[in-house]
PLY file of the C-alpha trace (Angstrom):
ply
format ascii 1.0
element vertex 417
property float x
property float y
property float z
element edge 416
property int vertex1
property int vertex2
end_header
15.24 30.02 -3.05
16.43 29.78 0.54
12.91 28.99 1.79
12.54 26.17 -0.73
15.95 24.77 0.23
14.90 24.46 3.89
11.67 22.67 2.90
9.33 25.66 3.36
7.85 25.42 -0.10
4.58 27.16 0.66
6.32 30.25 2.03
8.69 30.30 -0.94
5.77 30.29 -3.34
3.98 33.03 -1.38
7.06 35.23 -1.72
7.72 34.68 -5.40
4.29 34.22 -6.97
3.34 37.93 -7.01
6.46 38.59 -9.09
5.66 35.70 -11.44
2.40 37.46 -12.25
3.85 40.97 -12.47
4.02 42.17 -16.09
6.76 44.33 -17.49
9.66 43.19 -15.31
13.15 43.78 -16.75
14.44 40.67 -18.54
17.24 40.01 -16.06
14.91 40.30 -13.06
12.31 38.08 -14.74
14.95 35.39 -15.22
15.77 35.57 -11.52
12.06 35.21 -10.75
11.86 32.16 -13.03
14.86 30.64 -11.28
13.24 31.12 -7.89
9.75 29.99 -8.97
10.42 26.83 -10.97
11.15 24.50 -8.06
8.42 25.56 -5.58
5.84 25.41 -8.38
6.94 21.84 -9.11
7.02 21.12 -5.37
3.29 21.84 -5.00
2.43 19.88 -8.14
1.92 22.81 -10.53
3.96 21.10 -13.20
2.85 23.03 -16.28
3.60 26.36 -14.61
6.97 25.10 -13.46
7.76 23.99 -17.01
6.89 27.46 -18.30
9.42 29.01 -15.91
12.08 26.49 -16.95
11.46 27.26 -20.62
11.93 30.94 -19.83
15.31 30.09 -18.27
16.53 27.84 -21.06
14.92 29.52 -24.05
16.56 30.94 -27.13
17.73 34.08 -25.36
20.95 33.55 -23.35
20.51 33.44 -19.60
21.75 36.75 -18.23
23.10 35.28 -15.00
24.70 32.01 -13.93
23.94 29.38 -16.59
25.15 26.50 -14.43
22.69 27.47 -11.71
19.92 27.89 -14.29
20.60 24.35 -15.52
20.68 23.10 -11.94
17.31 24.75 -11.30
15.82 23.22 -14.44
17.15 19.78 -13.51
15.80 20.07 -9.97
12.37 21.07 -11.24
12.38 18.10 -13.62
13.31 15.81 -10.72
10.56 17.17 -8.48
8.05 16.88 -11.31
9.07 13.36 -12.24
10.80 13.76 -15.61
13.83 11.75 -14.55
15.56 11.28 -17.89
15.36 15.01 -18.51
16.60 15.70 -14.99
19.65 13.50 -15.54
20.51 15.18 -18.86
20.18 18.68 -17.38
22.16 17.75 -14.27
25.03 16.44 -16.42
24.93 19.65 -18.46
25.02 21.69 -15.25
28.01 19.67 -14.06
29.84 20.21 -17.33
29.18 23.94 -17.16
30.39 24.13 -13.56
33.58 22.20 -14.23
34.33 24.27 -17.33
34.29 27.48 -15.28
35.94 25.92 -12.21
32.90 26.70 -10.06
33.36 24.52 -6.97
29.99 25.30 -5.34
27.96 24.66 -8.50
29.95 21.48 -9.10
29.05 20.16 -5.66
25.36 20.94 -6.20
25.40 19.24 -9.61
27.03 16.12 -8.13
24.44 16.02 -5.36
21.63 16.44 -7.85
22.98 13.64 -10.04
23.01 11.41 -6.98
19.37 12.28 -6.29
18.27 11.65 -9.87
20.16 8.38 -10.31
18.75 7.08 -7.05
15.21 7.78 -8.26
15.92 6.03 -11.55
17.40 3.00 -9.80
21.05 3.45 -10.82
22.14 2.92 -7.24
25.86 2.27 -7.81
26.26 5.47 -9.83
24.20 7.42 -7.31
26.50 6.35 -4.49
29.57 7.41 -6.44
28.24 10.88 -7.26
27.06 11.40 -3.70
30.48 10.36 -2.45
32.09 12.96 -4.71
29.70 15.65 -3.46
30.39 14.74 0.17
34.17 14.69 -0.28
34.17 18.06 -2.02
31.76 19.69 0.42
33.79 18.42 3.37
36.87 20.22 2.06
35.48 23.31 0.38
31.83 23.49 1.40
29.10 24.41 1.39
28.43 22.81 4.75
24.65 22.60 4.34
25.16 20.55 1.17
27.41 18.16 3.10
24.60 17.24 5.49
21.99 16.83 2.75
24.36 14.68 0.68
25.03 12.43 3.68
21.29 12.01 4.22
20.80 11.08 0.59
23.73 8.67 0.71
22.02 6.97 3.64
19.00 6.32 1.41
21.29 5.05 -1.34
22.96 2.63 1.07
19.56 1.30 2.09
18.58 0.91 -1.57
21.78 -1.10 -2.05
20.98 -3.33 0.93
23.89 -1.89 2.95
21.94 -1.23 6.14
24.98 -1.25 8.45
26.60 1.50 6.37
23.34 3.46 6.43
23.09 3.22 10.21
26.71 4.34 10.56
26.00 7.49 8.54
22.84 8.26 10.49
24.78 8.16 13.75
26.89 11.08 12.49
23.91 13.27 11.58
22.25 15.53 14.12
18.48 15.91 13.77
17.96 18.81 16.16
17.78 21.35 13.32
14.20 22.63 12.85
14.33 22.04 9.08
16.22 20.05 6.48
15.70 16.61 8.03
13.66 15.06 5.24
16.23 12.51 4.06
17.23 11.62 7.62
13.63 10.99 8.71
12.94 8.91 5.62
16.07 6.81 6.14
15.23 6.29 9.82
11.76 5.04 8.92
13.06 2.68 6.25
15.56 1.18 8.69
12.85 0.84 11.32
10.77 -1.17 8.86
13.72 -3.37 7.93
14.30 -4.02 11.63
10.87 -5.61 11.91
8.68 -2.66 12.87
6.82 -1.71 9.68
3.76 -0.39 11.51
5.92 2.04 13.50
7.71 3.14 10.34
4.45 3.72 8.47
2.99 5.90 11.22
6.19 7.95 11.47
6.14 8.57 7.73
2.48 9.57 7.80
3.08 12.02 10.64
6.15 13.48 8.95
4.20 13.83 5.71
1.60 15.99 7.45
4.41 18.23 8.72
5.42 18.82 5.11
1.82 19.38 4.04
1.67 22.22 6.58
4.81 23.77 5.09
3.46 23.39 1.56
6.07 20.85 0.47
3.62 18.48 -1.20
6.38 16.79 -3.19
8.06 15.74 0.06
4.73 14.77 1.64
3.78 12.49 -1.24
7.30 11.02 -1.22
6.89 9.98 2.42
3.38 8.66 1.94
4.41 6.64 -1.08
7.30 5.14 0.87
4.81 4.25 3.62
2.73 2.43 1.00
5.83 0.59 -0.24
6.66 -0.54 3.28
3.07 -1.67 3.78
3.11 -3.66 0.56
5.92 -5.82 1.96
4.73 -6.01 5.58
3.84 -9.50 6.78
3.64 -8.85 10.53
0.72 -6.38 10.42
-2.78 -7.93 10.62
-4.29 -7.98 7.13
-7.43 -6.03 8.00
-5.51 -3.23 9.73
-2.93 -3.10 6.95
-5.58 -2.84 4.23
-7.31 -0.01 6.07
-4.02 1.87 6.53
-2.99 1.46 2.90
-6.34 2.80 1.74
-5.96 5.83 3.99
-2.51 6.46 2.53
-3.81 6.15 -1.03
-6.71 8.49 -0.22
-4.32 11.07 1.19
-2.02 10.98 -1.86
-5.09 11.35 -4.08
-6.22 14.32 -2.02
-2.83 16.05 -2.14
-2.59 15.56 -5.88
-6.17 16.46 -6.73
-5.30 19.91 -8.05
-1.94 18.84 -9.46
-0.85 18.11 -13.01
2.44 16.60 -11.83
3.20 13.26 -13.54
5.13 12.19 -10.45
2.19 12.84 -8.13
-0.02 10.87 -10.53
2.41 7.92 -10.64
2.62 7.79 -6.86
-1.15 7.98 -6.51
-1.72 5.19 -9.04
0.86 2.90 -7.45
-0.35 3.54 -3.90
-3.96 2.84 -4.92
-2.90 -0.37 -6.66
-1.09 -1.45 -3.48
-4.13 -0.65 -1.33
-6.55 -2.40 -3.68
-4.30 -4.93 -5.40
-4.99 -6.16 -8.90
-2.51 -7.34 -11.48
-3.80 -4.89 -14.09
-3.63 -1.85 -11.78
-0.12 -2.71 -10.60
1.07 -3.34 -14.18
-0.42 0.02 -15.21
1.52 1.63 -12.34
4.67 -0.01 -13.67
4.05 1.46 -17.12
3.62 4.92 -15.57
6.98 4.61 -13.85
8.64 3.55 -17.08
7.29 6.64 -18.83
8.97 8.78 -16.17
12.25 6.85 -16.36
11.97 5.28 -12.89
13.11 1.78 -13.79
13.42 0.37 -10.27
9.95 1.54 -9.22
8.59 0.00 -12.41
10.29 -3.31 -11.61
8.72 -3.31 -8.14
5.28 -2.62 -9.60
5.55 -5.45 -12.14
6.77 -7.86 -9.44
3.75 -6.95 -7.31
1.52 -7.41 -10.36
2.99 -10.88 -10.83
2.15 -11.79 -7.24
-1.41 -10.53 -7.68
-1.85 -12.52 -10.89
-0.49 -15.67 -9.26
-2.85 -15.28 -6.30
-5.71 -14.93 -8.79
-4.72 -18.23 -10.38
-3.40 -16.67 -13.60
-0.09 -18.51 -13.84
0.66 -17.49 -17.43
0.18 -13.77 -16.69
2.15 -14.08 -13.45
5.12 -15.57 -15.29
5.08 -12.83 -17.95
4.88 -10.05 -15.37
7.65 -11.56 -13.28
9.86 -11.83 -16.35
9.25 -8.14 -17.04
10.15 -7.28 -13.46
13.38 -9.25 -13.66
14.39 -7.63 -16.95
13.92 -4.16 -15.44
15.64 -5.06 -12.18
18.68 -6.14 -14.21
18.89 -2.54 -15.49
19.37 -1.19 -11.96
23.03 -1.87 -11.04
23.77 -1.72 -7.36
20.14 -1.92 -6.25
19.09 -4.56 -3.76
16.54 -6.39 -5.91
16.17 -9.51 -3.80
12.56 -8.62 -3.07
11.88 -8.55 -6.80
13.88 -11.65 -7.68
12.43 -13.66 -4.80
8.88 -12.36 -5.08
7.80 -15.46 -6.99
9.35 -18.90 -7.05
10.13 -20.36 -10.44
7.02 -22.15 -11.63
9.27 -24.91 -12.93
11.20 -27.48 -10.92
14.97 -27.44 -11.17
14.98 -30.32 -13.66
12.13 -28.82 -15.70
14.06 -25.57 -15.88
17.15 -27.39 -17.19
15.12 -29.18 -19.85
13.22 -26.08 -20.93
16.37 -23.95 -21.15
18.02 -26.51 -23.42
14.90 -26.90 -25.56
14.74 -23.15 -25.90
18.27 -23.23 -27.32
17.01 -25.53 -30.07
18.17 -28.91 -28.77
16.04 -31.93 -29.64
14.65 -34.26 -26.97
17.35 -36.80 -27.89
20.09 -34.18 -27.49
18.66 -32.98 -24.17
18.41 -36.56 -22.94
22.06 -37.17 -23.83
23.19 -33.92 -22.24
21.33 -34.52 -18.96
21.67 -38.34 -18.82
17.90 -38.82 -19.00
15.63 -40.96 -21.12
13.82 -39.33 -24.03
10.48 -40.17 -22.37
11.56 -38.36 -19.19
12.58 -35.30 -21.20
9.25 -35.27 -23.02
7.36 -35.65 -19.74
9.24 -32.67 -18.27
8.46 -30.63 -21.37
4.76 -31.46 -21.28
4.58 -30.53 -17.59
6.43 -27.29 -18.29
4.14 -26.28 -21.16
1.16 -26.36 -18.82
2.90 -24.35 -16.13
4.10 -21.73 -18.62
0.72 -21.48 -20.32
2.00 -22.48 -23.77
1.04 -25.22 -26.18
4.36 -26.67 -27.24
8.03 -26.43 -28.09
7.48 -23.80 -30.81
6.18 -21.38 -28.14
9.20 -21.72 -25.89
11.18 -18.91 -27.48
9.92 -15.77 -25.83
7.64 -17.73 -23.52
6.95 -16.08 -20.15
9.38 -17.32 -17.57
11.31 -19.43 -20.04
14.32 -17.19 -20.47
17.24 -18.44 -18.38
18.97 -15.89 -16.23
22.18 -17.92 -16.36
23.44 -20.49 -18.88
22.03 -23.94 -18.15
24.25 -26.31 -16.24
25.68 -29.18 -18.19
26.87 -32.57 -17.12
29.54 -34.77 -18.63
0 1
1 2
2 3
3 4
4 5
5 6
6 7
7 8
8 9
9 10
10 11
11 12
12 13
13 14
14 15
15 16
16 17
17 18
18 19
19 20
20 21
21 22
22 23
23 24
24 25
25 26
26 27
27 28
28 29
29 30
30 31
31 32
32 33
33 34
34 35
35 36
36 37
37 38
38 39
39 40
40 41
41 42
42 43
43 44
44 45
45 46
46 47
47 48
48 49
49 50
50 51
51 52
52 53
53 54
54 55
55 56
56 57
57 58
58 59
59 60
60 61
61 62
62 63
63 64
64 65
65 66
66 67
67 68
68 69
69 70
70 71
71 72
72 73
73 74
74 75
75 76
76 77
77 78
78 79
79 80
80 81
81 82
82 83
83 84
84 85
85 86
86 87
87 88
88 89
89 90
90 91
91 92
92 93
93 94
94 95
95 96
96 97
97 98
98 99
99 100
100 101
101 102
102 103
103 104
104 105
105 106
106 107
107 108
108 109
109 110
110 111
111 112
112 113
113 114
114 115
115 116
116 117
117 118
118 119
119 120
120 121
121 122
122 123
123 124
124 125
125 126
126 127
127 128
128 129
129 130
130 131
131 132
132 133
133 134
134 135
135 136
136 137
137 138
138 139
139 140
140 141
141 142
142 143
143 144
144 145
145 146
146 147
147 148
148 149
149 150
150 151
151 152
152 153
153 154
154 155
155 156
156 157
157 158
158 159
159 160
160 161
161 162
162 163
163 164
164 165
165 166
166 167
167 168
168 169
169 170
170 171
171 172
172 173
173 174
174 175
175 176
176 177
177 178
178 179
179 180
180 181
181 182
182 183
183 184
184 185
185 186
186 187
187 188
188 189
189 190
190 191
191 192
192 193
193 194
194 195
195 196
196 197
197 198
198 199
199 200
200 201
201 202
202 203
203 204
204 205
205 206
206 207
207 208
208 209
209 210
210 211
211 212
212 213
213 214
214 215
215 216
216 217
217 218
218 219
219 220
220 221
221 222
222 223
223 224
224 225
225 226
226 227
227 228
228 229
229 230
230 231
231 232
232 233
233 234
234 235
235 236
236 237
237 238
238 239
239 240
240 241
241 242
242 243
243 244
244 245
245 246
246 247
247 248
248 249
249 250
250 251
251 252
252 253
253 254
254 255
255 256
256 257
257 258
258 259
259 260
260 261
261 262
262 263
263 264
264 265
265 266
266 267
267 268
268 269
269 270
270 271
271 272
272 273
273 274
274 275
275 276
276 277
277 278
278 279
279 280
280 281
281 282
282 283
283 284
284 285
285 286
286 287
287 288
288 289
289 290
290 291
291 292
292 293
293 294
294 295
295 296
296 297
297 298
298 299
299 300
300 301
301 302
302 303
303 304
304 305
305 306
306 307
307 308
308 309
309 310
310 311
311 312
312 313
313 314
314 315
315 316
316 317
317 318
318 319
319 320
320 321
321 322
322 323
323 324
324 325
325 326
326 327
327 328
328 329
329 330
330 331
331 332
332 333
333 334
334 335
335 336
336 337
337 338
338 339
339 340
340 341
341 342
342 343
343 344
344 345
345 346
346 347
347 348
348 349
349 350
350 351
351 352
352 353
353 354
354 355
355 356
356 357
357 358
358 359
359 360
360 361
361 362
362 363
363 364
364 365
365 366
366 367
367 368
368 369
369 370
370 371
371 372
372 373
373 374
374 375
375 376
376 377
377 378
378 379
379 380
380 381
381 382
382 383
383 384
384 385
385 386
386 387
387 388
388 389
389 390
390 391
391 392
392 393
393 394
394 395
395 396
396 397
397 398
398 399
399 400
400 401
401 402
402 403
403 404
404 405
405 406
406 407
407 408
408 409
409 410
410 411
411 412
412 413
413 414
414 415
415 416
């Protein structure tokens, strides 16, 4: 357990795996083995085996030792494997168990884990609150190692919220001279470097750091860093296109290679999304979005659908682009506290401001005469705007407006008079 905590997953698995395969262990010892094995198995992508250990922990027989820690272990394994909704439910159960028995240490770990899970899902505001609770408690009562990890995770949450100044302020308080345990710090540093206009530097740092984690057997961390490198590359506009394409393909190849022997749904989702970024197509990016939705990662899904919309628009498929962008916006709205400007601004409205006003009113059921009166326009002008809008939205007429791609107003239409 200690080896896994300090990011030495391969060594942790080497220590525990012989006991996993030893028959006839006493029940209490076998539960301890399951508790120690579940997370490193998930960390190398052996998802089915990790699930078997979790089921042993949470089966019909009562856990002989600390149930809160067993729940925490199960939640962590679900997080590492990519079952985010399950991870959130188990983390909340672990928190409830810890609070019930006034277990300060387990409570802090459960709060930290909730912050991790909610950040992955895209519930950034809630993630920041739980991480703040974990930090405040750890500062007063410990454990000290949790305090540092929670601060690193909060840095990532601040970046996800668009609060880069706050993220930089936290990073200045964290020392990175420890030989291990710097994953969140390194990831945050790279993300800030990219936001400061140096995406190529950030990508190469992430790729190098990923190989460090490959050497230690922490494939979950390695694929996390490589996927973040792909995300940065997907938004980079200052890297020459040919060089960027080559780099993104290398990243996708490496994620594929690391996940080749894995049955982890998270590894598969990262590989699919990274490949779709490297070789963009609307269908591949939309499929990546669907994968993320199945795992419960709403914000990642929104990003994938926004990218799919851009790809469809570049291919001249305006109708598909509008539908995909609408899907991205709907999902982004489910991620409170997240900085979704990149999603919202990824495609301009296909309609002009006046066309949008007319369409929004028509969608509410107003006649052309009523719209003309409301907007101080002639009926002919209203009808002209509608005809132009139908073509841009890829629909045939007024009856298709309800539910039409891109026709749903995000705010009530402005009125005059």
